[in-house]
C-alpha positions in Angstrom: -22.6 41.4 53.1 -24.9 38.5 52.1 -28.4 38.6 53.4 -29.0 35.6 55.6 -31.4 33.2 54.3 -32.9 35.7 51.9 -33.0 35.0 47.9 -33.2 38.8 47.3 -30.3 41.2 46.6 -32.0 44.3 47.9 -35.4 45.7 49.0 -36.1 46.8 45.5 -35.5 43.3 44.3 -38.1 42.0 46.9 -40.8 44.6 46.1 -40.2 44.2 42.2 -40.5 40.3 42.6 -43.6 40.5 44.7 -45.2 42.9 42.0 -44.3 40.4 39.2 -45.7 37.5 41.1 -49.0 39.1 41.9 -49.5 42.6 40.9 -53.3 42.5 41.7 -52.9 40.9 45.1 -53.9 43.1 47.9 -51.0 44.1 50.1 -52.2 47.1 52.4 -55.6 48.3 53.5 -55.6 51.5 55.6 -58.5 51.8 58.1 -59.9 55.4 58.5 -60.4 56.3 62.1 -59.0 52.7 62.8 -62.4 51.3 61.7 -63.6 51.8 58.1 -61.6 50.4 55.3 -60.1 53.3 53.1 -57.3 53.3 50.7 -56.0 49.8 49.5 -52.8 49.2 47.6 -51.8 45.9 45.6 -48.3 44.9 45.2 -48.4 46.4 41.7 -49.6 49.7 42.9 -47.1 49.9 45.6 -44.4 49.2 42.9 -45.9 51.9 40.5 -46.1 54.6 43.1 -42.5 53.7 44.1 -41.2 54.0 40.7 -43.0 57.4 40.1 -41.5 58.9 43.5 -38.1 57.4 42.6 -38.2 59.1 39.1 -38.8 62.4 40.7 -35.9 61.8 43.1 -33.7 60.7 40.3 -34.5 63.7 38.3 -33.0 65.9 41.1 -29.8 63.6 41.2 -30.3 62.5 44.9 -29.0 59.1 44.8 -27.1 58.6 48.1 -28.7 61.7 49.7 -31.0 61.6 52.6 -34.8 62.2 52.4 -36.8 63.3 55.5 -40.2 61.5 55.6 -42.9 63.8 57.0 -46.0 61.8 56.0 -48.9 60.7 57.8 -49.5 57.0 58.1 -51.1 55.7 55.0 -50.5 55.6 51.1 -48.3 58.8 51.2 -45.8 57.2 53.5 -45.8 53.9 51.7 -45.1 55.8 48.4 -42.3 58.0 50.1 -40.4 55.1 51.8 -40.4 52.8 48.8 -39.7 55.6 46.4 -36.6 56.3 48.4 -35.6 52.7 48.2 -36.2 52.5 44.4 -34.0 55.7 43.9 -31.1 54.7 46.0 -32.0 57.6 48.4 -31.5 57.0 52.3 -35.0 57.3 53.8 -35.3 59.2 57.2 -38.7 58.3 58.7 -39.9 60.9 61.3 -42.9 61.9 63.3 -44.9 64.6 61.3 -45.6 67.7 63.2 -49.3 67.9 64.3 -51.1 70.7 62.5 -52.6 72.2 65.5 -49.3 71.8 67.7 -46.4 71.7 65.3 -43.9 73.3 67.8 -43.8 70.2 70.0 -42.1 68.2 67.2 -39.6 71.1 66.4 -36.7 70.2 68.8 -36.5 66.6 67.8 -36.8 67.4 64.1 -34.1 70.1 64.2 -31.8 67.6 66.0 -32.6 65.0 63.1 -32.2 67.7 60.5 -28.8 68.8 61.8 -27.6 65.3 62.0 -29.0 63.9 58.7 -28.8 67.1 56.5 -31.8 66.0 54.3 -31.6 67.2 50.7 -35.5 66.7 50.4 -38.5 66.7 52.6 -41.2 64.1 51.1 -44.5 65.1 52.7 -48.3 65.8 51.9 -49.9 68.8 50.7 -51.3 69.7 53.9 -48.0 69.8 55.6 -46.3 71.6 52.5 -48.7 74.6 53.1 -47.2 74.7 56.5 -43.5 74.5 55.3 -42.7 78.2 56.2 -43.8 77.7 59.8 -41.9 74.3 60.0 -38.8 75.8 58.6 -38.9 78.7 61.1 -38.9 76.1 63.9 -36.6 73.8 62.3 -33.9 75.9 60.6 -32.0 72.7 59.5 -34.6 72.3 56.8 -34.0 75.6 55.3 -32.2 74.4 52.4 -34.0 71.3 51.8 -36.4 70.7 48.8 -40.0 69.9 49.5 -42.1 67.4 47.5 -45.7 66.5 48.3 -46.7 62.9 47.4 -50.0 64.2 45.8 -48.0 66.2 43.3 -46.0 63.1 41.9 -47.5 62.3 38.5 -48.4 58.6 38.1 -46.9 58.6 34.6 -43.5 59.4 36.0 -43.1 55.7 36.8 -42.1 55.2 33.2 -39.0 57.4 33.7 -37.7 55.2 36.5 -34.2 53.9 36.2 -33.2 51.0 38.4 -30.5 52.0 40.7 -27.3 50.4 41.7 -28.5 49.0 44.9 -26.7 46.2 46.7 -27.1 44.5 50.2 -24.5 47.2 51.4 -26.5 50.2 50.2 -28.1 52.2 53.1 -31.9 51.8 53.0 -32.9 54.1 56.0 -31.8 55.9 59.1 -33.8 54.9 62.1 -33.5 57.6 64.7 -33.5 56.2 68.3 -35.9 57.4 70.9 -33.3 58.9 73.1 -33.3 62.4 74.4 -34.7 65.1 72.4 -31.4 66.7 72.0 -29.4 63.8 71.0 -31.2 61.2 68.7 -28.8 58.9 66.9 -29.5 57.5 63.4 -29.0 53.9 63.0 -27.7 53.1 59.6 -29.7 50.1 58.3 -28.7 48.6 55.1 -30.7 46.6 52.6 -28.9 43.5 53.4 -29.7 44.1 57.3 -33.3 44.4 56.4 -33.5 41.4 54.4 -31.5 39.2 56.7 -33.9 40.3 59.7 -37.0 39.6 57.6 -35.8 36.2 56.5 -35.0 35.2 60.0 -38.4 36.5 61.4 -40.1 34.6 58.6 -38.3 31.5 59.6 -40.0 31.1 62.9 -43.4 31.4 61.6 -45.6 28.5 60.9 -44.8 27.3 57.2 -47.7 27.4 54.7 -50.2 28.8 57.4 -52.3 31.7 56.2 -51.4 35.0 57.6 -53.2 38.3 58.0 -51.5 41.4 59.7 -53.0 44.1 61.8 -50.9 46.9 63.0 -51.5 50.5 64.6 -47.8 51.0 65.5 -46.1 54.1 64.3 -44.5 53.6 60.9 -41.7 56.0 62.0 -40.3 53.5 64.4 -38.6 50.2 63.7 -41.3 47.9 65.0 -44.1 49.6 63.2 -42.2 49.9 59.9 -40.6 46.6 59.9 -43.1 44.3 61.5 -46.2 46.2 60.5 -45.2 47.2 56.9 -42.2 45.1 55.5 -43.0 41.8 57.0 -46.2 41.5 55.1 -44.3 42.3 51.8 -41.7 39.7 52.6 -44.1 37.1 53.8 -46.6 37.9 51.0 -49.6 38.4 53.2 -52.2 41.3 53.5 -51.9 43.9 56.3 -54.6 46.2 57.8 -53.2 49.3 59.1 -54.4 52.2 61.2 -53.0 55.3 62.7 -51.5 55.2 66.3 -53.9 57.9 67.4 -56.9 55.7 66.4 -55.8 53.0 68.9 -54.8 55.5 71.8 -58.2 57.1 71.6 -60.1 53.9 71.6 -57.9 50.7 72.3 -60.9 48.3 71.3 -60.2 49.4 67.7 -57.2 47.2 67.5 -59.0 44.1 68.6 -62.1 44.9 66.6 -59.7 44.9 63.5 -58.2 41.5 64.5 -61.7 40.3 64.9 -63.2 41.7 61.7 -60.2 40.7 59.4 -59.2 37.4 61.2 -55.9 38.9 62.0 -53.2 36.3 62.8 -50.1 38.6 63.3 -50.2 41.7 65.4 -48.5 43.1 68.5 -47.3 46.0 70.4 -45.2 47.2 73.3 -46.3 46.1 76.8 -48.1 49.3 77.7 -50.6 48.6 74.9 -51.4 45.3 76.3 -52.0 46.8 79.6 -54.1 49.7 78.2 -56.5 47.1 76.6 -56.9 45.2 79.9 -57.7 48.6 81.6 -59.7 50.4 79.1 -61.8 47.7 77.6 -64.3 46.6 80.2 -65.9 43.2 80.5 -69.2 44.6 78.6 -67.2 46.1 75.8 -65.4 42.7 75.3 -68.6 41.2 73.9 -68.4 40.7 70.2 -64.7 40.2 70.1 -63.4 37.2 68.6 -59.6 36.6 68.9 -59.3 32.9 68.1 -57.5 33.7 64.9 -54.7 35.5 66.6 -51.7 33.3 66.5 -48.7 35.5 66.9 -49.2 38.2 69.5 -45.9 39.8 69.9 -44.9 41.9 72.8 -41.7 43.9 72.6 -39.9 47.2 72.4 -40.1 47.9 76.2 -39.8 45.7 79.4 -42.2 42.7 79.2 -44.2 42.1 82.3 -45.4 38.7 83.2 -48.5 40.2 85.0 -49.4 42.3 82.1 -49.4 39.2 79.9 -51.4 37.1 82.3 -53.9 40.0 83.0 -54.6 40.3 79.1 -55.0 36.6 78.7 -57.2 36.2 81.5 -59.4 39.3 80.5 -59.8 38.1 76.9 -60.0 34.4 77.5 -63.7 34.3 76.7 -63.1 36.2 73.5 -60.9 33.1 72.3 -57.4 34.7 73.1 -55.0 31.7 73.7 -52.1 32.0 76.2 -49.9 29.9 73.6 -50.4 33.0 71.2 -48.4 35.3 73.5 -45.1 36.0 71.5 -42.4 37.9 73.5 -39.5 39.2 71.6 -36.3 41.2 72.2 -34.9 43.5 69.8 -33.4 47.0 69.2 -33.0 49.4 66.2 -29.2 48.8 66.2 -29.9 45.2 65.2 -32.6 46.2 62.6 -35.6 44.8 64.8 -35.7 41.4 66.2 -32.9 39.7 68.0 -34.7 36.8 69.8 -38.1 35.3 69.7 -39.7 31.9 70.3 -41.0 29.9 67.4 -44.6 30.2 66.7 -45.5 26.9 68.1 -43.6 27.5 71.4 -45.7 28.6 74.4 -44.3 31.5 76.5 -41.8 30.6 79.2 -41.8 32.4 82.6 -39.3 31.8 85.4 -39.6 32.9 89.2 -36.3 34.4 90.5 -34.9 35.7 93.6 -34.9 39.5 93.5 -32.1 39.8 96.1 -29.9 37.7 93.9 -30.7 39.9 90.8 -29.4 42.9 93.0 -26.1 40.9 93.2 -26.0 40.2 89.5 -27.0 36.6 90.0 -30.0 34.6 88.6 -31.3 32.1 91.2 -34.7 30.6 90.5 -37.1 29.9 93.3 -40.5 28.7 93.9 -43.3 31.2 93.3 -43.9 33.4 96.6 -45.0 36.8 97.3 -41.3 38.0 97.2 -40.2 36.2 94.0 -40.3 37.9 90.8 -41.6 36.4 87.5 -39.4 37.0 84.4 -40.5 36.5 81.0 -38.3 34.7 78.4 -37.9 36.7 75.1 -37.2 33.5 73.2 -34.1 32.1 71.4 -31.8 33.9 69.1 -33.0 34.2 65.5 -31.2 32.0 62.8 -27.9 33.5 62.1 -27.9 35.6 65.3 -25.4 35.2 68.1 -26.1 36.3 71.6 -23.6 36.7 74.4 -23.9 37.6 78.0 -20.8 39.5 78.9 -19.4 41.1 82.0 -19.5 44.9 80.8 -16.4 45.7 83.1 -14.0 42.8 82.2 -15.4 42.3 78.6 -15.5 38.6 79.2 -18.4 36.1 79.0 -20.3 36.0 82.2 -20.8 32.9 84.1 -23.9 30.7 83.6 -25.7 32.4 86.6 -24.4 35.7 86.3 -26.3 38.8 84.8 -24.3 40.6 82.3 -24.6 42.9 79.3 -26.4 41.5 76.0 -24.0 41.5 73.0 -25.1 40.6 69.7 -23.6 39.8 66.3 -25.1 38.7 62.9 -26.1 40.0 59.5 -28.9 42.0 60.9 -26.8 44.2 63.0 -26.7 47.8 61.4 -23.7 49.6 60.1 -23.4 52.0 63.0 -24.6 55.5 63.8 -24.8 58.0 61.1 -22.0 60.7 61.2 -20.8 59.5 64.8 -17.7 57.3 64.3 -16.8 57.5 68.1 -20.3 56.4 69.2 -20.4 53.7 66.4 -17.0 52.2 67.6 -18.1 52.0 71.2 -21.4 50.4 70.5 -20.8 48.3 67.3 -17.0 47.6 67.6 -16.9 45.5 70.9 -14.5 42.7 71.3 -14.0 40.1 74.0 -11.0 41.1 76.0 -9.7 37.4 76.4 -10.4 35.8 73.1 -10.5 38.8 70.7 -13.7 37.6 69.2 -15.8 40.2 67.5 -17.1 42.7 66.6 -20.2 42.6 68.7 -23.0 45.1 69.1 -23.1 46.4 72.8 -26.8 46.7 73.5 -26.7 48.5 76.9 -29.2 46.0 78.1 -28.7 43.4 80.9 -29.8 39.9 80.9 -29.0 36.2 81.1 -29.3 33.0 78.9 -31.0 30.1 80.4 -31.7 26.9 78.4 -30.9 28.8 75.2 -33.5 31.5 75.9 -32.8 35.1 76.6 -34.2 36.8 79.9 -33.9 40.7 79.9 -33.4 42.2 83.4 -33.1 45.8 82.7 -31.2 48.6 81.1 -27.7 49.3 82.4 -27.9 52.9 82.4 -31.2 52.9 84.4 -29.7 50.8 87.1 -30.1 52.1 90.6 -27.4 51.4 93.1 -28.2 52.1 96.9 -25.6 51.2 99.5 -24.0 48.7 97.1 -27.2 47.0 96.3 -28.6 47.1 92.7 -32.2 47.7 91.8 -33.9 47.5 88.5 -36.3 50.5 88.1 -39.0 48.4 86.4 -39.2 46.3 89.4 -39.9 49.4 91.7 -42.4 50.9 89.3 -44.3 47.6 89.2 -44.4 47.7 93.1 -45.7 51.3 92.9 -48.5 50.4 90.5 -49.6 47.6 92.5 -49.5 49.6 95.7 -52.6 51.7 95.1 -55.5 51.6 92.5 -55.1 55.4 91.6 -51.6 54.9 90.2 -51.7 54.6 86.3 -49.9 51.5 84.9 -47.2 52.2 82.6 -46.9 55.9 83.9 -44.4 55.6 86.7 -40.8 56.2 86.6 -38.2 55.4 89.2 -34.6 56.7 89.2 -31.6 57.6 91.3 -30.5 61.1 92.1 -27.4 62.4 93.9 -27.9 63.8 97.5 -25.3 64.8 100.1 -25.6 61.3 101.6 -25.2 59.5 98.2 -27.6 58.2 95.8 -31.3 58.2 96.7 -34.5 57.0 94.9 -37.2 59.1 93.5 -40.6 57.9 92.1 -42.7 59.9 89.7 -46.2 58.6 89.2 -49.3 59.6 87.4 -52.8 59.4 89.0 -55.7 58.0 87.2 -58.2 60.3 85.4 -61.1 59.6 87.7 -59.0 61.0 90.6 -57.4 63.7 88.6 -59.5 65.1 85.9 -59.3 68.4 84.2 -63.0 69.2 84.7 -63.0 68.7 88.3 -60.6 68.5 91.0 -59.1 65.2 91.9 -60.6 63.2 94.7 -58.5 63.6 98.0 -56.8 60.4 98.6 -54.1 61.0 101.1 -53.5 57.3 101.4 -51.7 57.0 98.1 -48.2 58.2 99.2 -48.0 56.0 102.4 -49.2 53.0 100.5 -46.5 53.6 97.9 -43.8 54.2 100.4 -44.8 51.2 102.4 -44.9 49.0 99.5 -41.4 49.9 98.2 -40.0 49.6 101.7 -41.6 46.3 102.3 -40.7 44.5 99.0 -37.3 46.2 98.2 -36.0 47.6 101.7 -35.7 51.1 100.2 -36.8 54.4 101.7 -38.1 56.7 98.9 -36.3 60.0 98.9 -39.3 61.6 97.0 -42.7 60.8 95.4 -44.2 63.1 93.0 -47.7 62.5 92.2 -48.7 64.1 88.7 -51.6 64.4 86.5 -52.1 62.2 83.5 -49.8 62.8 80.5 -47.0 64.6 82.7 -44.5 61.6 82.7 -42.3 62.1 79.6 -42.6 59.3 76.9 -41.5 58.8 73.3 -43.5 59.1 70.3 -44.1 55.4 70.3 -45.4 55.4 74.1 -42.0 54.2 75.7 -41.3 55.6 79.2 -38.2 58.0 79.2 -36.8 57.6 82.6 -33.7 59.8 82.0 -35.8 62.6 80.4 -38.0 62.3 83.6 -35.2 62.4 86.0 -33.8 65.5 84.2 -37.3 67.1 84.3 -37.5 66.4 87.9 -34.1 67.8 88.8 -34.9 71.0 86.7 -38.2 71.4 88.7 -40.3 71.0 85.7 -42.7 68.3 87.0 -44.8 70.3 89.1 -48.0 68.4 90.6 -51.3 69.7 89.7 -52.7 72.0 92.4 -55.0 69.5 93.8 -52.3 66.7 93.9 -49.8 69.0 95.5 -50.8 68.0 99.1 -50.7 64.4 98.2 -47.1 64.5 96.9 -44.6 63.3 99.3 -41.6 65.8 99.8 -37.9 64.6 100.0 -36.9 62.9 103.0 -33.7 63.7 104.7 -31.1 61.2 103.8 
């Protein structure tokens, strides 16, 4: 494959070129606790660290093998990831076990270890000391070597040999955020990365100075590619912090943008909502967001009300509506599929929800019953997006909702060690013309005026008496129904009952009404308010409503809602309301 629009032959070529152009230029600064500047790396230092780690891997003759990366965010991860690239080793980023609660990570790590069969684990000395405990919980790592990044000698860089890396060479496996038992490793090649980075670069303002700020997990595609690799490609400095620093105190994200005049920074939708809720007006004083030009929102459904609420909350701090930058993408396409150009303002359309239930897109004037939908922009250069009827595999009509199919040089090679799954997802062809292959994303949407609007996920679609409902629409209604419901912590799904499919909603209640130090405030009006709102706006009678304590609804390590996991936990009886909430939980209705 030829990387679309990129002058580089591999990621190694890119990193080596940048080091030659400006070895002393600052590339990454890591913020300790999300605030104080800590370790800083120049282009030259990244190159030297990568060569040293690569030399160690080459000494073990691991070219083409897999390396599991269990490094905390910081210089160790950078050294491990680029070291793999420089050695021709396939990197497998994974969330490292928390020292105090390592067992929580074991099921997912075991699934990844069994699938990827890594020959080596790249980690830190701190985690290496716990290796025996980890191997007991993750037996799939029993035969893997372990190497702590602190034990790699700097002088080893002189022993590095440039590997035979081409655009077709696998760079890393990005394991999806699916169920714990069945994560799939997306095979991302050097050419896929370079194509996506070049296309992302093409939508930026030319010659405009940039500064990146990111707290996103580097073990996931958005944090790794947008937060770490884009600054390398675009040649600008990035300030990075651990995800926990943001989650503990969301203001740190905006403080970093203020302090370092960040221009490029973003996060999934839940983080925007978290900032609006957790940073009160008094704490917004002192923030200056005028430099923020590319505020991207992606990786999960984008809500118009979230964007509008954030823009209104931080207007006095200089945040501009035109900076909102919705994007659509997925790991199977490396990262970004569609986005607007930096100079384009965000586009919202009001649509008829009843028409959406019939797989039709009908725009209408804004009313209480219309639903705003956010444009995710236009396909990136070199990317083709089709809207396809998933049953007939023909292109859908101009006003029909269909499955989003994608083709282009950023589309990955498939799933590691899963030829059947790869054929289904990456080998789709149109039934009438034979055009293809395309990536079947599993997402539903429509193209209007050249822009993509994502309406939902096909497997999450709820069908009641022949009518279709998108779970995120029901979840938004529930969140708006009562102030006690936590935003971004509601899951709606269908279950089978003797009378057919029925809808269940699981919702967390805010801390002030459900705290661990004292019993929650008795608010018996929550369940009736939720049921009435859902019935009024969607014509649905909820089968059951479970009100839970904060943190009970399953999410991925990147903070995304796991509806199918929530559904399985509910059916297994694992989502038990806190004692003080049990009386507020609405039992199943007879269907």
